[in-house]
C-alpha positions as CSV (number, residue, x, y, z in Angstrom):
1,M,8.0,34.7,2.1
2,A,6.8,33.6,-1.4
3,K,8.1,30.3,0.1
4,G,6.2,30.1,3.0
5,L,3.4,31.7,0.4
6,A,3.8,28.0,-1.3
7,F,4.0,26.1,2.0
8,V,0.6,27.3,2.9
9,A,-1.1,27.3,-0.5
10,L,-0.1,23.6,-1.4
11,S,-0.6,21.7,1.7
12,L,-4.0,19.5,1.0
13,I,-5.7,19.3,3.6
14,I,-9.0,16.2,3.3
15,G,-11.2,15.0,5.9
16,V,-13.0,12.0,5.5
17,L,-15.4,9.6,7.9
18,Q,-17.2,6.3,6.8
19,S,-20.2,7.2,8.5
20,A,-22.7,10.3,8.7
21,N,-22.3,11.1,12.3
22,A,-22.8,14.3,14.4
23,E,-20.7,13.5,17.2
24,V,-17.1,12.3,15.9
25,P,-16.1,10.0,18.1
26,A,-12.4,10.0,17.8
27,I,-10.1,11.8,14.9
28,F,-7.0,10.4,13.5
29,I,-4.4,12.4,11.6
30,L,-1.5,12.1,9.1
31,G,0.3,14.5,7.5
32,D,3.8,17.2,7.8
33,S,4.8,19.9,10.8
34,T,1.3,21.7,9.3
35,V,-0.4,19.1,11.5
36,D,2.6,18.0,13.5
37,V,2.4,18.2,17.5
38,G,5.7,16.6,18.2
39,T,5.9,13.8,16.5
40,N,10.0,14.4,15.6
41,N,10.4,14.8,19.0
42,Y,10.6,11.5,19.2
43,L,13.5,10.9,16.7
44,P,17.2,10.6,17.6
45,D,18.7,11.6,14.2
46,S,15.5,14.1,12.8
47,N,16.5,17.2,12.7
48,I,13.7,19.0,11.2
49,T,12.0,20.2,14.7
50,A,10.4,22.3,16.9
51,N,10.5,21.7,20.1
52,F,12.6,25.2,20.9
53,P,11.5,29.0,21.8
54,H,10.4,31.1,19.9
55,N,7.7,27.9,19.2
56,G,5.0,27.8,21.7
57,V,5.2,31.5,22.8
58,D,1.5,31.3,23.1
59,F,1.5,28.0,23.8
60,P,0.0,27.0,27.3
61,F,3.3,27.7,29.7
62,Q,4.2,28.9,26.7
63,R,5.7,25.6,25.9
64,A,7.5,24.7,23.0
65,T,5.6,21.5,22.5
66,G,7.1,20.1,18.5
67,R,4.5,22.5,17.1
68,F,5.9,24.2,13.6
69,S,3.7,27.4,15.3
70,N,3.6,30.2,18.0
71,G,0.5,28.3,19.6
72,L,-2.0,25.7,17.8
73,N,-2.0,24.3,14.1
74,T,-5.1,23.4,12.5
75,A,-5.2,20.1,13.4
76,D,-5.7,21.2,16.8
77,F,-8.5,24.2,16.2
78,L,-10.2,21.2,14.1
79,A,-10.2,19.5,16.9
80,K,-12.0,21.8,19.6
81,F,-14.5,22.8,16.0
82,F,-15.0,19.0,16.5
83,G,-16.0,19.5,20.6
84,F,-12.3,18.2,21.6
85,K,-10.8,19.5,24.9
86,R,-7.7,19.2,22.5
87,S,-6.2,17.1,19.5
88,P,-5.2,13.2,20.1
89,V,-0.9,13.3,21.0
90,S,1.4,11.9,18.7
91,F,1.5,8.3,18.2
92,L,5.0,7.7,18.6
93,S,4.2,9.3,22.4
94,L,1.8,6.3,23.7
95,N,2.7,3.6,25.9
96,G,1.6,0.2,24.1
97,T,-1.9,-0.4,23.8
98,L,-2.2,1.1,27.1
99,A,-4.4,4.9,25.3
100,I,-6.2,2.6,23.0
101,K,-8.0,0.6,25.6
102,K,-9.1,4.5,28.3
103,R,-12.3,4.4,27.9
104,R,-11.9,7.7,26.2
105,F,-9.9,6.9,23.6
106,R,-10.3,9.8,21.0
107,G,-7.8,9.5,18.4
108,V,-3.8,9.6,17.0
109,N,-1.8,12.0,14.9
110,F,0.8,10.5,13.1
111,A,1.8,13.9,11.4
112,S,5.7,14.3,10.8
113,A,7.1,17.7,10.2
114,G,9.0,17.6,6.3
115,S,7.4,14.7,5.7
116,G,5.6,13.8,2.4
117,L,3.5,11.1,-0.2
118,L,6.1,10.1,-1.5
119,D,8.9,8.4,1.0
120,I,11.9,9.6,0.4
121,T,10.3,13.0,1.0
122,G,12.6,14.6,3.9
123,Q,15.1,11.6,4.1
124,T,18.6,12.2,4.5
125,S,21.0,10.9,2.5
126,T,22.4,8.8,5.9
127,Q,19.6,7.0,6.2
128,K,18.9,7.8,9.2
129,A,15.3,8.5,10.9
130,N,14.2,11.8,9.9
131,V,10.9,11.9,9.1
132,V,8.1,9.2,9.1
133,P,6.7,8.8,6.3
134,M,3.7,8.8,4.5
135,G,4.0,4.5,4.5
136,E,4.8,4.5,7.9
137,Q,2.5,6.6,9.0
138,V,-0.1,4.7,6.9
139,Y,1.2,1.8,9.1
140,Q,1.0,3.6,12.0
141,F,-2.4,3.9,11.6
142,S,-2.9,0.3,10.6
143,M,-1.1,-0.8,14.0
144,V,-4.0,0.7,16.1
145,Y,-6.5,-0.1,14.0
146,N,-5.4,-3.9,15.1
147,D,-4.6,-3.0,18.4
148,L,-8.8,-1.2,18.4
149,V,-9.6,-4.6,16.8
150,A,-8.3,-7.2,20.1
151,S,-9.7,-4.2,22.6
152,K,-13.0,-4.1,21.4
153,G,-14.1,-6.9,18.7
154,T,-13.4,-6.7,14.7
155,S,-17.3,-5.5,14.4
156,E,-17.3,-2.3,17.3
157,A,-13.6,-1.6,16.2
158,Q,-14.6,-0.7,12.6
159,N,-17.9,1.0,13.5
160,F,-16.2,3.3,15.5
161,L,-13.5,4.3,12.5
162,S,-16.3,4.6,10.5
163,K,-17.9,7.5,12.3
164,S,-14.3,8.7,13.2
165,L,-12.8,11.4,10.9
166,I,-9.6,10.8,9.2
167,F,-7.7,14.1,8.5
168,I,-5.3,14.5,6.0
169,S,-2.8,17.6,5.1
170,V,0.1,16.8,2.8
171,G,1.3,17.7,-0.3
172,S,3.7,20.9,-0.3
173,N,7.3,19.3,0.4
174,D,6.7,16.3,-1.5
175,I,6.5,19.7,-5.0
176,V,8.5,22.0,-3.4
177,G,11.3,19.0,-2.6
178,N,10.8,17.7,-6.3
179,H,10.5,21.8,-7.6
180,Y,14.4,22.5,-5.7
181,S,15.6,19.0,-6.4
182,K,18.9,19.4,-9.1
183,N,17.1,16.9,-11.0
184,P,13.8,17.9,-11.1
185,I,11.1,15.1,-12.7
186,P,9.4,17.2,-15.2
187,K,5.0,18.4,-13.7
188,E,4.1,16.1,-16.8
189,Q,4.9,13.0,-14.4
190,F,5.9,14.3,-11.2
191,I,1.7,14.8,-10.3
192,P,0.2,11.8,-11.8
193,N,3.2,9.6,-10.4
194,L,2.0,11.6,-7.3
195,A,-1.6,10.5,-7.9
196,V,-0.3,7.0,-8.0
197,V,1.1,6.9,-4.9
198,Y,-1.9,8.6,-2.5
199,E,-4.0,6.6,-4.8
200,K,-1.4,3.3,-2.8
201,H,-1.9,5.1,0.6
202,L,-6.0,5.4,0.6
203,R,-6.6,1.6,-0.1
204,E,-4.0,0.5,2.3
205,L,-6.2,2.7,4.8
206,N,-9.2,0.9,3.1
207,D,-8.1,-1.9,4.6
208,Q,-7.6,-1.1,7.9
209,A,-10.6,0.5,8.8
210,E,-12.6,1.2,5.2
211,A,-11.4,5.3,5.2
212,F,-9.9,7.1,1.8
213,F,-8.4,10.3,1.1
214,S,-7.0,11.8,-1.8
215,T,-5.0,14.2,-3.3
216,M,-7.6,15.4,-5.9
217,D,-11.4,15.7,-6.3
218,T,-11.1,13.4,-8.8
219,L,-9.6,10.7,-7.4
220,M,-12.1,10.9,-3.9
221,R,-15.5,11.0,-6.5
222,N,-13.7,7.6,-8.3
223,L,-13.8,6.2,-4.7
224,G,-17.0,7.4,-3.8
225,Y,-18.3,5.9,-7.0
226,E,-17.0,2.3,-5.3
227,N,-17.9,2.8,-2.0
228,K,-22.0,5.0,-1.7
229,D,-20.6,5.2,2.4
230,I,-17.7,7.5,1.3
231,K,-17.8,10.8,3.0
232,Y,-15.6,13.6,2.3
233,S,-14.3,16.8,2.2
234,L,-11.6,18.4,0.2
235,G,-10.1,21.6,2.1
236,N,-8.4,24.2,-1.1
237,T,-5.5,25.9,1.2
238,F,-4.7,28.6,-2.2
239,N,-8.9,29.9,-1.7
240,I,-8.3,30.7,1.7
241,T,-4.9,31.7,1.9
242,K,-4.7,33.9,-1.4
243,P,-7.5,36.0,-0.7
244,V,-6.0,37.4,2.6
245,I,-2.3,37.7,0.6
246,D,-3.8,40.0,-2.3
247,N,-6.4,42.1,0.1
248,P,-4.7,41.8,3.7
249,Q,-7.3,44.8,4.4
250,N,-10.6,42.9,4.4
251,S,-8.7,40.2,6.5
252,S,-7.5,40.6,10.6
253,F,-4.2,40.6,9.8
254,T,-1.5,43.3,8.8
255,D,1.1,41.4,8.0
256,V,1.5,38.8,5.4
257,K,5.0,38.9,3.5
258,N,7.2,38.8,6.4
259,A,7.5,36.0,9.0
260,C,6.5,36.8,13.5
261,C,9.6,34.8,14.3
262,G,12.2,35.2,12.7
263,N,11.2,38.2,9.7
264,G,11.2,35.2,6.9
265,T,15.3,35.6,6.2
266,L,15.8,33.2,9.2
267,H,14.4,30.5,10.3
268,C,12.7,30.7,14.1
269,T,15.2,30.0,16.6
270,P,15.9,31.5,20.9
271,L,18.3,33.8,18.6
272,A,15.6,35.2,16.0
273,S,13.6,38.0,16.6
274,L,10.4,37.8,17.5
275,C,7.1,40.2,16.4
276,S,5.3,40.6,19.1
277,N,1.6,41.6,17.8
278,R,2.0,38.0,16.6
279,H,-2.4,37.9,15.6
280,K,-1.5,40.4,13.3
281,Y,0.6,38.4,11.0
282,L,0.0,35.3,8.8
283,F,3.1,33.6,8.9
284,W,4.9,32.6,11.7
285,D,8.5,31.0,10.3
286,L,9.1,30.9,6.8
287,F,7.3,28.0,6.1
288,H,4.6,28.1,8.5
289,P,1.2,30.1,9.7
290,T,0.9,31.7,13.1
291,Q,-2.0,30.3,15.4
292,A,-4.2,32.9,14.4
293,A,-3.8,31.6,10.4
294,S,-4.5,27.9,11.5
295,R,-7.8,29.4,13.4
296,L,-8.7,30.9,10.3
297,A,-7.9,28.4,8.8
298,A,-9.6,25.7,10.1
299,S,-12.5,27.8,10.8
300,I,-13.4,28.5,6.5
301,L,-12.1,24.5,6.8
302,F,-15.4,24.0,9.3
303,V,-17.9,26.6,8.3
304,G,-16.9,27.8,4.3
305,D,-18.8,28.1,1.1
306,S,-17.1,25.5,-2.0
307,R,-14.9,27.2,-2.9
308,F,-12.8,25.8,0.0
309,A,-14.7,22.7,0.5
310,T,-15.8,21.2,-1.8
311,P,-18.0,19.3,-2.0
312,V,-19.4,19.6,1.9
313,N,-17.3,21.8,5.0
314,F,-16.0,20.0,7.2
315,S,-19.0,20.4,9.9
316,Q,-21.3,18.8,7.0
317,L,-19.1,16.7,6.5
318,A,-20.1,15.3,9.8
319,E,-23.9,15.8,9.5
320,A,-24.7,14.9,6.0
């Protein structure tokens, strides 16, 4: 399960908001399969989908929604912890601007399985839309912002977004994709390039909603110096995952090496083997956590100490 550990441990999880507010009015989610709720279902040419069994076996009505999980993912649990009944739906599932104009509009999920910070990540040689890259996700966010301005007016829209949470979980696909590339870029060149691309997207988001996110604590601090009102939390998924792997006896998991679906040797398909005690497994498939693992990660991000989220955890983010 080395590959699975890599994907869980290397993901970057960032929560950002502009104005402290105990009640977060909306959540906007960007990223990859760790927080995707079915975006790729709407891409006819995508080969990175999960809208089939055994995915969703523990979701209400055993429905395979497109989440790479037996049930809910980290984004779902964070939404619940912030008081939402459910996490936002995929942007591609929205019916134009109608959902945004609703009085109880609570956010949008832009995340796409297989995507990364770099637009080339997750794409195929055919140039068909296999994933929604981060650049496109940011553009979709700008479309939502424009619709909010048209619906609420500039001042109210900016106030609404300043109190909303922007949640990003991304990065592992870029790093792992480069690692297994035929012509990998040296680490000394690749990581700085990744940070530059991330900062570019940060500034694009700032132009639309005055909200920032970052791959690194240092970058977030630098941006924070530019805008003293910025509040952020940088989640350390490596520190969340590694103790469970190293000392499973201290957790509720009894299997931290094998995948529940496919046993870690096959992808999760309707014909793959399926474990019965899914709440005891850390990994759902080759690359993704189980619902139980996602709940643990979300709860630690929400109330954990500085080993897991810095400079504040996600609950403190809304109250700081």
